[in-house]
N, C-alpha and C positions, 0 to 999 in steps of 0.2 A: 296688804300686809308684807314688808318686806321679809324673805329668809335668803340666805345665800352665805357662803363659805369666803373665805378670804385665804391665798396662801401664797407669800412671797418669802423667799427665803436668800434674796441678793444683798448682801451687806454694802452699803453704801460710803464711801469715804471721798468727802467732799473739802472742797477748799485750797489754796495755792499751796504748792509744796508736797502735796496727799501721795505724789508717785513715791514716795520714797516708802511710803506703806507697803509697799510691793514686797520688801523686804521680808516681810511676816508673815503677809495675806497668802503668798505662792511656798506650796510646799518645800519643805528647805533643800530635799533632793529632787525634786522634779525638773526632766528634762522637758523643758518649753519649748513651744515654737511659738515664733511671735507673728501674729497675721495682720498683714497692711494693706492699705489701699494703695494710693500714689506713694508720692515723694516726699509730702510736706513733713513727716511724723520726723524722718532723718533730716529733712535743711533746717527746720526749727529748733534741734536738738531735743525734742522730745523722747525718738529712741533710744539716744545716750543716757537719760534720764531715764527711763526704764532700764537698762542694760546694767544699769550701774546699782539699781535699788535692786537688780536679780543678784546682782553677787556673783558668787566663784559656781552658781547653776548652771548646764549643761542650757548652752540658747541656739535653737534654731532660728532663720526667720522664712516667711513665704509671704509676696510682695506682689502685687498685682491686682488685688481683688478688686472690681469694676464699681462701679457710682450705682449701677444694676446689678447685682454680683450674679455670676453666669456657675449653673450647674457644672458647665463642662470646664470650667477655671477651678472651681472649688473641689474637684474630684481629684486634680492632681495635688491639693492640699492632703486630702485623704493619702491619696501614695505616697507623699514624704512621709506622713505621721507612719506608715505604718512598715515603711523601709528604715526610719532610723527611730524608731520605739519612740515615740513622743508618748509623754503620760499625762502634759499636763498644756492647756492652749491661753494663747493672753492677745486678744484682741486688741489695735491701737488705731482706734479712726473713729469714723462716724460710723452712723445707724447701717450702713452697707456690709462694715467690715465687721462690725457684731453679729449682723446676719447670716451673712458668709460661716462665720465663725460657729453659732449654732448650729447649721448645718454640715459641716464636716465637722461638730462634734457629734451628734447624733450618727451620720453617713460614718462613720470610721470604725462604730461599732455595729454597725448593720448586718445582717445575717444574709442578706435579699440585695435584689435590684433597688438600688439607694432614690430611684424617681419615685418610688413607692411611698417615700417620707412626704414627699408633694406632690402626689396624687390622692395619698388620704389625710392631707391638710394637719399631716404630721400624726395622726391617729396610731399608725403604726410604729412609732419610736417607743423604743421599752428602755432603751439606757442610753446616756451620751458620753462621752468623754467631760473630763471636770475643765471647768475654764473661765477665765475672769475678762475683764477690759479697762483699758485705759482709754476715754472718751476724750475727742478732741474737739466735735461739731456735734452742739444741742439739738435735736428735730426728733428724731424717732420715735425716742422711750425706750429703744432696744434694750439699755443697759439696765432693764431692771423691769422687764417684762420676758413671758415666754413662748415668743412668737418671731415669725422672719418673714420675709417674701425672697423668694429665689427664682430669677430666669432660665429656664433650657429654651436656647436660643433655637435647637434643633427643631423645637416644637413653637417658637413664637413665642410661648405663653411663660406668662407672670405669674408665679402660686406662692400662696400663703400657706405658713405652717404654724401650728401652737402642738405645746407639749409642756409638759412641769418638769421633764426632765432635761429640759435646756435652760431654764434658769441660768442664768452666770452665778457663780459663788460669790463675785463680789466685782464693785463697779469704782473705778478711780474719774472721779470726778472734778477738774481742777477747770475753773472757768479763766485761766490765764493760757491756758492750751489754745484759746476760742482768739486770741489778738492777731495771730496774721491770716485766717480766714477770710476768703472775699466777701466782701458786700453781700453780693449774690448767694451764698452758700447759708450766709446769716438770717438772708429775708428768705430765701427757703424754708430756714428751720422756723422761723416764727409763725408762717402760716403753717406749714408743715403740724408744728403741737395746737396751733386753732383749730386744726379741724380735727384733729383725733380727740378734742375735749367735744367739739361738736356733733360725732358722730356720737356718743357715747349720753351727748346732753339734747340732744334736738331730737326727738322722739313724741312718747307721751307721758303722762303725768303718772306715777306709781305710788306716790308717795315717798319716795325717796329724798327728803329735805334735803338733809345734810349733802348727801351726792350732788344736789342740785347746786346749792350755794358753795358746794367746792368746786363744781366748772367753775362757775361762773364767775368765783375769785380770780382761778385761772386764767379765764379769759380775759376779763381786766387786768391781770399783772402782761399778760401779753401785745395789749390793746396800748398800757402806758410806758413799758419797759423793751419793747419790742426793737418801736423805732430806735431809741436811744441806744440798742444793742446794736444795733446794724449801723448808727451812724458815728458811733467812738468807741474805744474800748475801755469805757467807764466799767473797773471791776464788778461794782453793784448791779448793773444791767444787765453784764455777761453771765452773773453767777445767777439772779433770777431769773433769764431765761434758760439758764441751763437746770436749773432746779426744776421749773415750769412745765420745760419738756420733757423731763422725767416723771414727773407727777402724771401727765395727763394723760400716759399709755402705760402706767404699771399695774391698773386693776382696780384703785381705790374708788373711782368716781363710777365704775361700771358696777360696782358690787352691788346688787341687786335689781339693776335695773334693766331695762330693754338698750340694748344698740343699733346701731345702721348699718354703717359699713358699705351702702349700696356705693357713695361717691370714690371709695378704695377703690370698688372692684371695675367702676368705670375708668376711675384713674389708671389704675395698673395697666388695662387695654392700650391705653393711649399711650402709656410708657410701653410697652412691649412692641405696637405697633409704631410709632412715629420718633421713639427716642427722648418724648419731653419729659425734662426734671418731674420727678414726684409730687412735690408740693408745688408746679405750674398745672398740674394736672387738675390737680384737687383746687386751686384756685377759679379753674375753667368750671368745673362741675358744681360744687355745692351749692354757689348764688342760684342757677339753673335748679337744681336740685329742690330749693328751697322753693323756688315760685312753683314750680311743675307738681310739689308735694303741700301745698301752703294749707290744704284743708286736711290733709289729715295730720297735719304736725302745727295746726291752729294756733291750742292753747300753748304747745310750748315754746311756740313762734311767737306770740306775744308776750310770755314772760319773757322769754331773749331779748324781745326790743325793750321790756320795761325796764327790766333789770341790768343789763349790760350795757346800751345802747341811751337810757332814758328818755324813751320815745314815750309818751304819754298820751298825747293830743291826738284828735281823728278820730276816724272809724279804726274798728278793727283793719279793716283791708288797708288802710292808710298805714297804722300803726308797722301792718309785714311788710307791705312796699318800703318804710322806709328804712327797716331793719334791714332788707336784702341789700337797698341801696346802700346803706351805711357798712356792712361787710363787704360787696365791694371795692368801695372806695378805701377801706383797710389794708386790701388785698393790691390794687391799684396804686396804692401810696408808699409800697413797698418797691414796687416796680414788678409785681406780676399780674400779668395781662389775665381777665377774666373774659374772654372769648377766644373759640375758638379761630377765629377769623385772623388772629394775631401769629398761630401757627400754621397757614392757610390751608385750616383744614376745612372744607366743604361739606355738600349732600354727601358724594362718593366717600368721603373720610365717614362719615359717620357710619352709614351702609358696611365700610371694613371693620368698625370699631364692634358694632351691632353683630355682625361675623364671629368675632374673636369671643364676645361672651356668650354668646350660644354656644359654642365648640367646648367652652371651658366651663360647661355647666350652670353660668349666671344668670339665670332665666327668671330669679323670683328672689330679688333683692330688698333691704329694707327690713324696718323692725319688725314690721307683719308679712315679709316677704310676698309683697303686693305691688313691687316695681318689675312688672314684666319688660318682656323686650320692649313691647312696645310702648312702656312707661321710660323706658331708659332712652327709647329714640326721642319723645317728646322731650327731656330733658337735655338732649343735647342739641339738639331744634332750638332750644330755647339758651343755650349757649353759642349760637354761631355768632 
């Protein structure tokens, strides 16, 4: 029997021209800090739209949040907030900027060592500054969830955190803001969203029929609309990609059902060690994870094969093999390699990744916590 609570307070303003809604979404007398990544929001006019919508409010900026946001950089934003007496944060960018803003929102009001936010996976957060977001890159779902991932460079650690205090108050999603994105980033976004769904779907049956059907619809949408969104500036395709990426990780499809996240934990260590794009690490790990854990995941793998890829002919093993091959081919068709060899990572690299997993306590991964370091090694070896 399903038994769960679902909580998500984020207001979504979706569609062309919705940046203008900031005029009413942001408190009228707020001193706003806009947090940014690179220069794209400034160059493509998004930042000007944001500033226009904010009107006469006092506005400051913090620039340079990295693609894998670092603790060290974000603490500079915390210093600026305290110095300038900022009282509202506005993330303008993709998932990295949003994740970084969530951490800054919590760290600005945290009374202890802010690294404790990450070492406790967010459990020690008791309050956070209010913030909203203007999303420019669909991928992570951070615009409508309560989590993030931050890198502590000094430790070589990429650590996730979750806490209900860091839900955005609102997020503005204008698909036209994706028009200037490079194809690489769009392709990464498609695969990132796809694997977010898979981590919550490809576990074992618990009677979550609606969650399963919802997850399958998201996967089918990404398979259909993802390539269109990467190849063109078609508004419908970009809008469907943006909304699918949001729904992939806002908690709905995870309500009352088990989740895996083993692929993500291994992928995080690959990014921390080798600097590979997050989505690209996932594209390498997931097909190998499906192969190594095909017995534990058999029921869901067969369901996935039949409902998502319409594979019905052959033995169970044949059907699962075909589903894994289809998944791998989909990622490759978008330009994301699915083997470690593409990144010149061999046996020595596998040992280095396993060492980091052990150092960070990632020794019992998966929906049943049965993916030991030995199993993680098998996964990485299958990805060579």
